[in-house]
Backbone as CSV, one residue per row, in Angstrom:
resi,resn,N_x,N_y,N_z,CA_x,CA_y,CA_z,C_x,C_y,C_z
1,MET,5.808,-12.871,1.327,4.485,-12.365,1.707,3.789,-11.736,0.494
2,ILE,2.476,-11.777,0.538,1.649,-11.222,-0.530,0.821,-10.073,0.037
3,GLN,0.786,-8.957,-0.696,-0.118,-7.871,-0.329,-1.371,-7.979,-1.188
4,VAL,-2.520,-8.081,-0.523,-3.810,-8.026,-1.205,-4.347,-6.617,-0.987
5,ARG,-4.577,-5.910,-2.077,-4.940,-4.496,-1.993,-6.315,-4.295,-2.632
6,ASP,-7.315,-4.023,-1.804,-8.663,-3.738,-2.283,-8.847,-2.227,-2.334
7,VAL,-9.108,-1.706,-3.519,-9.232,-0.259,-3.724,-10.682,0.048,-4.088
8,TYR,-11.350,0.829,-3.241,-12.762,1.139,-3.438,-12.951,2.616,-3.763
9,THR,-13.865,2.898,-4.666,-14.365,4.250,-4.875,-15.668,4.365,-4.102
10,LEU,-15.655,5.213,-3.071,-16.832,5.367,-2.224,-17.811,6.368,-2.832
11,LYS,-19.051,6.282,-2.402,-19.995,7.331,-2.741,-19.552,8.627,-2.073
12,PHE,-19.924,9.744,-2.662,-19.415,11.045,-2.232,-19.672,11.266,-0.740
13,GLY,-18.587,11.580,-0.015,-18.703,11.938,1.398,-18.793,10.775,2.364
14,ARG,-18.517,9.533,1.911,-18.731,8.371,2.770,-17.444,7.807,3.389
15,THR,-16.401,8.594,3.452,-15.132,8.102,4.002,-15.266,7.698,5.467
16,ASP,-15.895,8.536,6.272,-16.001,8.232,7.698,-16.756,6.926,7.945
17,GLN,-17.797,6.683,7.146,-18.553,5.442,7.312,-17.697,4.226,6.971
18,ALA,-16.860,4.348,5.922,-15.989,3.236,5.538,-14.980,2.934,6.638
19,VAL,-14.390,3.974,7.212,-13.426,3.774,8.293,-14.105,3.105,9.481
20,SER,-15.300,3.575,9.831,-16.024,3.005,10.956,-16.339,1.529,10.722
21,LEU,-16.733,1.172,9.513,-17.049,-0.222,9.205,-15.809,-1.106,9.312
22,PHE,-14.672,-0.604,8.855,-13.466,-1.424,8.907,-12.886,-1.491,10.321
23,GLN,-13.230,-0.541,11.156,-12.864,-0.669,12.560,-13.619,-1.821,13.218
24,ARG,-14.789,-2.127,12.705,-15.586,-3.243,13.216,-15.155,-4.586,12.628
25,MET,-14.391,-4.561,11.538,-14.068,-5.786,10.826,-13.383,-6.862,11.677
26,PRO,-12.422,-6.541,12.568,-11.808,-7.614,13.360,-12.822,-8.422,14.171
27,ALA,-13.821,-7.748,14.719,-14.840,-8.464,15.483,-15.698,-9.333,14.571
28,VAL,-15.920,-8.875,13.335,-16.722,-9.638,12.383,-15.935,-10.829,11.843
29,ALA,-14.670,-10.579,11.478,-13.868,-11.606,10.808,-13.278,-12.618,11.769
30,GLY,-12.987,-12.212,12.998,-12.302,-13.095,13.924,-10.886,-13.356,13.457
31,ARG,-10.250,-14.400,13.970,-8.917,-14.788,13.546,-9.012,-15.644,12.291
32,THR,-8.104,-15.413,11.345,-8.064,-16.207,10.126,-7.136,-17.377,10.356
33,GLY,-7.709,-18.533,10.736,-6.868,-19.671,11.067,-6.053,-19.368,12.305
34,ASP,-4.766,-19.744,12.286,-3.871,-19.487,13.412,-3.045,-18.235,13.205
35,GLN,-3.322,-17.495,12.142,-2.472,-16.378,11.757,-3.218,-15.066,11.928
36,ALA,-2.646,-14.126,12.685,-3.196,-12.776,12.761,-2.538,-11.947,11.673
37,TYR,-3.217,-11.760,10.560,-2.621,-11.097,9.409,-2.511,-9.591,9.651
38,GLN,-1.519,-8.998,9.008,-1.314,-7.557,9.104,-2.274,-6.853,8.160
39,GLN,-3.079,-5.938,8.687,-4.065,-5.251,7.868,-4.111,-3.772,8.222
40,HIS,-4.247,-2.944,7.192,-4.389,-1.503,7.377,-5.474,-0.982,6.441
41,ALA,-6.051,0.145,6.793,-6.993,0.844,5.940,-6.463,2.255,5.716
42,LEU,-6.533,2.724,4.464,-5.984,4.026,4.095,-7.021,4.818,3.307
43,THR,-6.923,6.146,3.392,-7.804,7.024,2.623,-6.963,7.980,1.784
44,ASP,-7.562,8.473,0.703,-6.810,9.280,-0.264,-6.412,10.641,0.292
45,ILE,-5.207,11.058,-0.102,-4.781,12.453,0.057,-4.648,13.088,-1.319
46,SER,-4.279,12.274,-2.315,-4.175,12.742,-3.694,-4.977,11.803,-4.581
47,GLY,-5.157,12.193,-5.840,-5.874,11.341,-6.784,-7.380,11.453,-6.625
48,PRO,-8.125,10.465,-7.121,-9.584,10.517,-7.048,-10.073,10.618,-5.606
49,MET,-11.013,11.532,-5.384,-11.546,11.718,-4.040,-12.366,10.516,-3.616
50,TYR,-12.451,10.315,-2.283,-13.225,9.243,-1.680,-12.757,7.861,-2.154
51,THR,-11.442,7.731,-2.193,-10.828,6.423,-2.423,-10.496,5.815,-1.068
52,PHE,-10.839,4.568,-0.894,-10.595,3.841,0.353,-9.849,2.557,0.011
53,VAL,-8.758,2.302,0.727,-7.907,1.151,0.424,-7.803,0.244,1.645
54,SER,-8.078,-1.019,1.450,-7.812,-2.033,2.464,-6.625,-2.850,1.989
55,GLU,-5.553,-2.899,2.790,-4.386,-3.690,2.412,-4.152,-4.774,3.458
56,LEU,-3.927,-5.978,2.975,-3.774,-7.143,3.828,-2.511,-7.888,3.418
57,LEU,-1.651,-8.229,4.380,-0.463,-9.028,4.102,-0.711,-10.460,4.561
58,VAL,-0.517,-11.403,3.647,-0.752,-12.820,3.925,0.444,-13.627,3.425
59,PRO,0.677,-14.815,3.992,1.828,-15.619,3.563,1.724,-16.121,2.129
60,SER,0.503,-16.418,1.664,0.345,-16.965,0.315,-1.071,-16.709,-0.167
61,LEU,-1.282,-16.807,-1.480,-2.621,-16.633,-2.033,-3.550,-17.752,-1.578
62,GLY,-3.012,-18.966,-1.418,-3.827,-20.070,-0.954,-4.389,-19.823,0.427
63,GLN,-3.546,-19.298,1.334,-4.017,-19.006,2.686,-4.999,-17.848,2.696
64,TRP,-4.780,-16.873,1.822,-5.736,-15.758,1.719,-7.094,-16.265,1.252
65,GLU,-7.098,-17.116,0.237,-8.358,-17.618,-0.306,-9.119,-18.443,0.736
66,ALA,-8.398,-19.312,1.459,-9.044,-20.121,2.493,-9.570,-19.244,3.623
67,GLY,-8.772,-18.248,4.028,-9.206,-17.349,5.096,-10.406,-16.522,4.696
68,ARG,-10.429,-16.075,3.444,-11.557,-15.274,2.966,-12.859,-16.076,3.015
69,ALA,-12.780,-17.353,2.609,-13.974,-18.196,2.634,-14.508,-18.341,4.056
70,LYS,-13.604,-18.454,5.029,-14.035,-18.571,6.424,-14.700,-17.284,6.912
71,VAL,-14.149,-16.138,6.509,-14.744,-14.857,6.913,-16.145,-14.727,6.321
72,PHE,-16.308,-15.086,5.048,-17.618,-14.973,4.400,-18.682,-15.811,5.110
73,ASP,-18.263,-16.899,5.735,-19.208,-17.801,6.399,-19.489,-17.435,7.850
74,ARG,-18.805,-16.447,8.380,-18.978,-16.125,9.798,-20.300,-15.408,10.048
75,PRO,-20.914,-15.688,11.209,-22.130,-14.951,11.574,-21.820,-13.450,11.672
76,GLY,-22.669,-12.665,11.112,-22.484,-11.213,11.170,-21.854,-10.628,9.925
77,PHE,-21.200,-11.464,9.088,-20.547,-10.894,7.907,-21.577,-10.362,6.904
78,ASP,-22.652,-11.101,6.682,-23.666,-10.654,5.716,-24.220,-9.284,6.076
79,GLU,-24.500,-9.072,7.358,-25.021,-7.765,7.774,-23.984,-6.675,7.595
80,TRP,-22.722,-6.980,7.936,-21.649,-6.003,7.738,-21.518,-5.641,6.265
81,PHE,-21.549,-6.657,5.411,-21.358,-6.428,3.975,-22.518,-5.630,3.373
82,LYS,-23.739,-5.848,3.856,-24.869,-5.072,3.364,-24.659,-3.587,3.641
83,GLU,-24.137,-3.264,4.822,-23.851,-1.861,5.145,-22.764,-1.303,4.245
84,PHE,-21.720,-2.130,4.006,-20.608,-1.666,3.175,-21.056,-1.425,1.737
85,GLN,-21.909,-2.289,1.199,-22.381,-2.122,-0.178,-23.061,-0.779,-0.395
86,LEU,-23.713,-0.281,0.640,-24.475,0.957,0.498,-23.602,2.179,0.272
87,ILE,-22.315,2.099,0.623,-21.461,3.291,0.510,-20.412,3.172,-0.595
88,VAL,-20.404,2.071,-1.356,-19.380,1.828,-2.379,-19.977,1.963,-3.770
89,GLN,-19.241,2.669,-4.647,-19.639,2.744,-6.055,-19.009,1.619,-6.875
90,THR,-17.693,1.448,-6.719,-16.983,0.418,-7.477,-15.658,0.126,-6.778
91,GLY,-14.912,-0.823,-7.316,-13.615,-1.147,-6.714,-12.856,-2.150,-7.550
92,HIS,-11.604,-2.373,-7.186,-10.805,-3.406,-7.830,-9.813,-3.970,-6.825
93,GLN,-9.256,-5.131,-7.177,-8.351,-5.837,-6.275,-7.027,-6.088,-6.985
94,ASP,-5.915,-5.817,-6.291,-4.578,-6.035,-6.838,-3.790,-6.921,-5.887
95,PHE,-2.861,-7.688,-6.452,-1.976,-8.540,-5.662,-0.530,-8.153,-5.961
96,TYR,0.272,-8.045,-4.891,1.689,-7.707,-5.032,2.527,-8.665,-4.201
97,THR,3.758,-8.864,-4.644,4.740,-9.602,-3.857,5.516,-8.618,-3.004
98,LEU,5.554,-8.841,-1.702,6.346,-8.021,-0.794,7.775,-8.555,-0.819
99,GLU,8.730,-7.707,-1.205,10.089,-8.165,-1.477,10.921,-8.421,-0.221
100,ALA,10.470,-7.979,0.944,11.182,-8.243,2.201,10.186,-8.113,3.346
101,GLU,10.525,-8.645,4.498,9.651,-8.528,5.666,9.442,-7.053,6.022
102,HIS,8.263,-6.763,6.567,7.929,-5.375,6.901,7.079,-5.361,8.157
103,PRO,7.342,-4.440,9.098,6.602,-4.439,10.367,5.205,-3.847,10.291
104,GLY,4.855,-3.231,9.157,3.577,-2.522,9.059,3.749,-1.048,9.385
105,TRP,2.716,-0.266,9.108,2.787,1.171,9.385,2.702,1.410,10.878
106,SER,3.379,2.455,11.338,3.611,2.623,12.775,2.360,2.988,13.561
107,ARG,1.462,3.788,12.960,0.287,4.243,13.728,-0.711,4.901,12.777
108,PRO,-1.968,4.984,13.176,-2.929,5.772,12.403,-2.494,7.244,12.348
109,GLY,-2.773,7.874,11.227,-2.450,9.288,11.052,-1.239,9.556,10.211
110,VAL,-0.321,8.587,10.081,0.854,8.822,9.258,0.461,8.824,7.785
111,VAL,1.305,9.465,6.986,1.105,9.512,5.541,1.911,8.386,4.902
112,VAL,1.295,7.657,3.997,2.009,6.659,3.198,2.205,7.226,1.801
113,VAL,3.462,7.342,1.401,3.824,7.794,0.059,4.071,6.554,-0.781
114,ARG,3.419,6.501,-1.918,3.517,5.339,-2.797,4.123,5.809,-4.131
115,GLU,5.354,5.396,-4.395,6.016,5.739,-5.651,5.922,4.531,-6.570
116,CYS,5.170,4.675,-7.654,4.861,3.557,-8.551,5.638,3.723,-9.851
117,TYR,6.466,2.748,-10.172,7.335,2.823,-11.345,6.993,1.721,-12.336
118,ARG,7.029,2.083,-13.606,6.883,1.122,-14.700,8.276,0.834,-15.245
119,ALA,8.754,-0.389,-15.027,10.096,-0.763,-15.487,10.081,-1.030,-16.988
120,LEU,11.235,-0.853,-17.606,11.396,-1.286,-18.988,11.222,-2.801,-19.050
121,LYS,10.885,-3.308,-20.214,10.589,-4.727,-20.365,11.726,-5.593,-19.834
122,TRP,11.368,-6.510,-18.933,12.276,-7.471,-18.301,13.308,-6.839,-17.377
123,GLN,13.079,-5.590,-16.985,14.001,-4.905,-16.070,13.434,-4.774,-14.659
124,ILE,12.457,-5.603,-14.322,11.795,-5.462,-13.031,12.735,-5.757,-11.867
125,ARG,13.602,-6.771,-11.989,14.499,-7.101,-10.885,15.512,-5.988,-10.626
126,PRO,16.193,-5.460,-11.659,17.079,-4.313,-11.393,16.330,-3.112,-10.802
127,ALA,15.107,-2.863,-11.291,14.332,-1.735,-10.768,13.997,-1.946,-9.290
128,ALA,13.587,-3.152,-8.935,13.263,-3.442,-7.537,14.490,-3.280,-6.647
129,GLY,15.648,-3.737,-7.124,16.874,-3.580,-6.349,17.228,-2.121,-6.136
130,LEU,17.044,-1.302,-7.160,17.332,0.122,-7.030,16.348,0.806,-6.081
131,LEU,15.114,0.372,-6.088,14.141,0.951,-5.152,14.452,0.565,-3.710
132,GLN,15.017,-0.610,-3.498,15.454,-0.967,-2.145,16.544,-0.016,-1.667
133,ARG,17.471,0.316,-2.568,18.517,1.297,-2.221,17.913,2.667,-1.965
134,TYR,16.928,3.043,-2.758,16.280,4.343,-2.587,15.569,4.415,-1.244
135,GLY,14.873,3.333,-0.875,14.213,3.307,0.419,15.192,3.500,1.556
136,ALA,16.354,2.862,1.447,17.379,3.034,2.482,17.876,4.473,2.517
137,LEU,18.042,5.100,1.351,18.456,6.509,1.296,17.414,7.412,1.963
138,LEU,16.139,7.173,1.637,15.075,7.981,2.233,15.057,7.848,3.753
139,GLU,15.276,6.643,4.225,15.270,6.415,5.669,16.499,7.029,6.327
140,ASP,17.658,6.866,5.722,18.904,7.386,6.296,18.906,8.906,6.388
141,THR,18.240,9.571,5.442,18.238,11.038,5.420,17.025,11.641,6.110
142,GLY,16.191,10.809,6.747,15.060,11.323,7.508,13.867,11.732,6.680
143,VAL,13.833,11.345,5.402,12.685,11.697,4.566,11.464,10.875,4.952
144,GLY,11.682,9.593,5.240,10.574,8.714,5.590,11.061,7.544,6.425
145,ARG,10.126,6.659,6.783,10.424,5.499,7.625,9.744,4.261,7.050
146,ARG,10.276,3.124,7.425,9.662,1.829,7.132,9.403,1.620,5.640
147,PRO,10.400,1.790,4.791,10.166,1.568,3.361,9.910,0.096,3.060
148,ARG,9.131,-0.146,2.036,8.949,-1.512,1.552,8.769,-1.501,0.039
149,ILE,9.154,-2.595,-0.593,9.112,-2.713,-2.040,8.104,-3.787,-2.412
150,LEU,7.265,-3.466,-3.388,6.267,-4.385,-3.907,6.488,-4.555,-5.410
151,THR,6.270,-5.773,-5.905,6.296,-6.012,-7.346,4.988,-6.683,-7.750
152,ASP,4.588,-6.477,-8.997,3.272,-6.931,-9.448,3.137,-8.450,-9.403
153,LEU,1.963,-8.887,-8.952,1.601,-10.296,-8.986,0.333,-10.477,-9.821
154,SER,-0.364,-9.368,-10.078,-1.533,-9.375,-10.956,-1.502,-8.109,-11.794
155,GLY,-2.350,-8.051,-12.814,-2.415,-6.859,-13.651,-1.228,-6.739,-14.594
156,GLU,-0.903,-5.512,-14.950,0.198,-5.272,-15.887,1.534,-5.731,-15.301
157,MET,2.381,-6.229,-16.166,3.702,-6.678,-15.738,4.667,-5.496,-15.633
158,PHE,5.809,-5.751,-14.967,6.941,-4.819,-14.879,6.633,-3.573,-14.055
159,ASN,5.857,-3.751,-12.985,5.568,-2.648,-12.068,6.263,-2.896,-10.733
160,ALA,7.005,-1.899,-10.269,7.689,-1.947,-8.981,7.271,-0.722,-8.178
161,ILE,6.998,-0.913,-6.902,6.440,0.146,-6.075,7.232,0.272,-4.778
162,LEU,7.571,1.499,-4.440,8.140,1.827,-3.131,7.050,2.479,-2.300
163,GLU,6.800,1.936,-1.107,5.905,2.560,-0.145,6.709,2.923,1.087
164,ILE,6.456,4.121,1.633,7.192,4.577,2.808,6.303,5.539,3.581
165,GLU,6.444,5.578,4.897,5.610,6.465,5.698,6.368,7.723,6.101
166,ALA,5.616,8.803,6.277,6.149,10.077,6.763,5.131,10.677,7.721
167,ASP,5.593,11.588,8.575,4.662,12.199,9.528,3.652,13.100,8.838
168,ASP,4.100,13.839,7.830,3.186,14.683,7.068,3.847,15.057,5.751
169,LEU,3.084,15.666,4.857,3.595,15.998,3.527,4.634,17.119,3.562
170,ALA,4.523,18.024,4.526,5.486,19.126,4.609,6.887,18.601,4.909
171,VAL,6.979,17.674,5.872,8.274,17.075,6.198,8.806,16.297,5.011
172,TRP,7.948,15.510,4.380,8.349,14.720,3.207,8.949,15.621,2.122
173,GLU,8.260,16.694,1.794,8.708,17.554,0.703,9.999,18.285,1.059
174,ALA,10.096,18.822,2.264,11.294,19.571,2.654,12.519,18.675,2.690
175,MET,12.404,17.519,3.308,13.548,16.621,3.424,13.932,16.018,2.078
176,ARG,12.941,15.787,1.223,13.240,15.214,-0.092,14.040,16.194,-0.948
177,GLN,13.746,17.483,-0.836,14.506,18.478,-1.600,15.978,18.456,-1.185
178,GLU,16.236,18.268,0.105,17.626,18.160,0.563,18.283,16.909,0.001
179,LEU,17.553,15.811,-0.029,18.098,14.567,-0.564,18.511,14.714,-2.020
180,TYR,17.738,15.452,-2.807,18.026,15.605,-4.233,19.404,16.213,-4.496
181,GLN,19.930,16.958,-3.527,21.227,17.616,-3.715,22.403,16.688,-3.414
182,ARG,22.144,15.539,-2.854,23.228,14.648,-2.440,23.780,13.871,-3.626
183,PRO,25.109,13.730,-3.721,25.706,13.009,-4.850,25.216,11.578,-4.968
184,GLU,25.012,10.895,-3.845,24.579,9.497,-3.927,23.179,9.375,-4.529
185,PHE,22.323,10.399,-4.289,21.009,10.363,-4.927,21.134,10.548,-6.428
186,GLN,21.988,11.462,-6.852,22.128,11.718,-8.280,22.687,10.505,-9.028
187,VAL,23.599,9.774,-8.388,24.108,8.530,-8.981,22.984,7.507,-9.072
188,TRP,22.225,7.377,-7.980,21.108,6.426,-7.958,20.094,6.757,-9.042
189,PHE,19.767,8.043,-9.198,18.745,8.432,-10.159,19.181,8.129,-11.591
190,ALA,20.443,8.325,-11.884,20.952,8.004,-13.219,20.809,6.511,-13.498
191,GLN,21.049,5.685,-12.486,20.903,4.244,-12.660,19.434,3.870,-12.840
192,LEU,18.552,4.488,-12.050,17.131,4.185,-12.178,16.613,4.567,-13.557
193,SER,17.079,5.671,-14.084,16.614,6.147,-15.392,16.915,5.166,-16.509
194,SER,17.871,4.278,-16.287,18.241,3.315,-17.320,17.339,2.077,-17.325
195,CYS,16.468,1.931,-16.302,15.648,0.714,-16.268,14.164,0.969,-16.014
196,VAL,13.735,2.243,-15.928,12.300,2.520,-15.826,11.903,3.524,-16.904
197,GLU,10.623,3.462,-17.269,10.155,4.354,-18.324,9.163,5.408,-17.841
198,SER,8.548,5.195,-16.674,7.576,6.162,-16.178,7.294,5.877,-14.714
199,GLY,6.561,6.803,-14.092,6.206,6.610,-12.685,5.230,7.671,-12.226
200,HIS,4.638,7.438,-11.054,3.742,8.433,-10.468,3.714,8.261,-8.957
201,HIS,3.276,9.316,-8.270,3.143,9.306,-6.817,1.671,9.163,-6.418
202,GLU,1.454,8.489,-5.287,0.152,8.466,-4.635,0.389,8.731,-3.153
203,PHE,-0.557,9.441,-2.512,-0.438,9.763,-1.098,-1.708,9.324,-0.371
204,TYR,-1.519,8.620,0.731,-2.631,8.108,1.520,-2.394,8.409,2.995
205,ARG,-3.485,8.423,3.757,-3.387,8.537,5.210,-3.835,7.214,5.840
206,VAL,-3.030,6.720,6.784,-3.385,5.497,7.479,-4.505,5.803,8.471
207,GLU,-5.605,5.090,8.351,-6.753,5.277,9.246,-6.820,4.185,10.310
208,ILE,-6.397,2.983,9.939,-6.449,1.842,10.856,-5.158,1.039,10.695
């Protein structure tokens, strides 16, 4: 599966309008072929304010491209897009490979924690494997749920990302501190340190 991630910088204070517009999107877009694709919309908790993210999971880039063309041609899309243009300053699009099947986020309101790692040159596969183990650790210890691993398909090479949901940031932080004390985490971290050079966290709230 491929994740298509559209990241928009909204005009100041326009988050609610963006969420409302994307709630209307299923009626505008209809079904994309015979496939009901998994789609979510997220808003920033950390980082630049008024960031809005649309993430779409599709079987292949070819199917995404064909489906997008059909959506653009549907009655009502032009009017929807005119409204959306009025609240957006800029944006960019990223493509990732989803390393395993994923059911999607459980419900609106949950927090998605995004741990983004830059692997050492040609160490992306070991890094992705270690992040799969980390996701299992986070889930087993109650830190988060539904982990998934993404690797870059566009942009800079050697990027591996763990995404996982939590009920709120307080639970995430408290449970993660307990995890840090566990011997299996310390072994895992030593292994990760040998194949990544940097990383950062991003926090989002699922809106749709």
